[in-house]
N, C-alpha and C positions, 0 to 999 in steps of 0.2 A: 481519417478512419471513420467508417460508417457506424451508426448506433448499434446495429446488430452485431458487428464485429467487436465493438467495445464491450457489449453485454456478454458475448461468448468468452472473451478473455477474463472478465471479472467473475463470471460464474465458476471458473476453475479455482478461484481463491477460497480456501476453507472459510474465511470470515464471511463470505457472501454466498456460499454454495446452497444454503437452505432458503434463500430469499425467493419469493414468488417471481413470476415473469414480470409483473407490473413493478415490483420493488427493484429488481435488478435493472430493468430498463430506466428507472428513475436514477439509479446510481450511474448508469452508463451515460445518461443525458448530461449529468453534472461532471463526469470525469473528462478531463482535458488531456489531449496528447501534448507532451512536453519533450522538446529536444534538448539534450545535454551534450556539449562537445567533450571530446577526450580531455581528461585532466580536471574537469569541473567537479568541485565538491558539491554534491547534490543536497546532502544534509550533513550537519557538523555536530559531533558529540558535544553535549552540554548546552547547545543552542535550543531555543524553544522550537517545538515542532508544531506544524499546522496542516500537514497533508500526508496522505497515504500515497505511495507510488508502487505501481505494478510494472515490472520490467517487460517491455515488448520486444525491443531489439537492443543488442549490445551487451557489454559486460561491465561490472563495477566491482571495486574492492571495498570490503567492509573492514574497518579497523576500530579497535577499542583501546583507549589509552595508548595510541600510536602503534599498536601491534596488529598485524594482519590476522583476521579471524576467519574470513571466507570470501569466496567470489560469488557474485550474483550474476545471473543470466536471464534470458527470456523465461517468463513464468514465475520468477522469484519476485518478492515484494518486500517493502519496508515501510515503516511509519504507521502501522496499524494501531499502536498505542496512542500516537499523536491524535488520531481521530477522536479518541475518547477524552483524554485529559489535557491535550496541548502542552504537555510538560516538556522538560529537556530531553533531547535526543540521547539515546544510550550508546550510539556509535556514529562514526563518520562513514559516509558512503561516497566514493569517488569514482567517476566514470573512467575506465581504463581504455575506452574506445568510444566513439559516438554512441549515445544511448537514447532510446525513446522510451518514455514511461507514460502510463495513464495515471494522472494525478487527481486525487479527490481531496478537496479541502475539508477541514474539520467543520467549518460553518455550514457547508452544504450537507455534510453527513448529519449534523444535528437537525437541520431542516427536514431531512428524510425521516429521522426518528420521530420528530413532531408530527409529520404528515402521516406516517405509517407506524403507529405505536405497536402494532403486532409484530413488526420487524425487530423490535428491540430484543426480545427473547431469542430470536433466531441469530441475531448478531452476537449476543453474549455467548451462546453455545458455540458459534463459529470462532469467537475469540478464544474460548477454552481449547478448541481443537488446535489453534495456532500455538498457544502456550505449551500444550502437551507435546506437540511435534518438535518445538524448539528445545524443550527439556530432554526429549529422547535423543536429540542430536549431540547433547553434551556428554 
């Protein structure tokens, strides 16, 4: 996937939508396309998180405490909290068919914040959008 295509996908994520073109292209440069076969546990509840994933193709099931909570598809994402605190995952995400994600590691994310300190406020506001949207779904 080309840089411009990765940037376009990432720009649709509320966390990143307020970043400048230069900032979003930096995120896109560091985001890697990752293939996940059907049945793969992409992240596991309680395990330490270290990356954000944006679903590009395929579908995945989200479970918490073993129970189904929702299904993810193209445009959905998970792991935004892991970018900031690298703490334990709040849910398990399992590919229900072959899945492609754009993955951004927490250490690359932190490098971006160091390189573009003005982006920090934009990302915090973006994270607030994400949290509010998730709360509204409940």
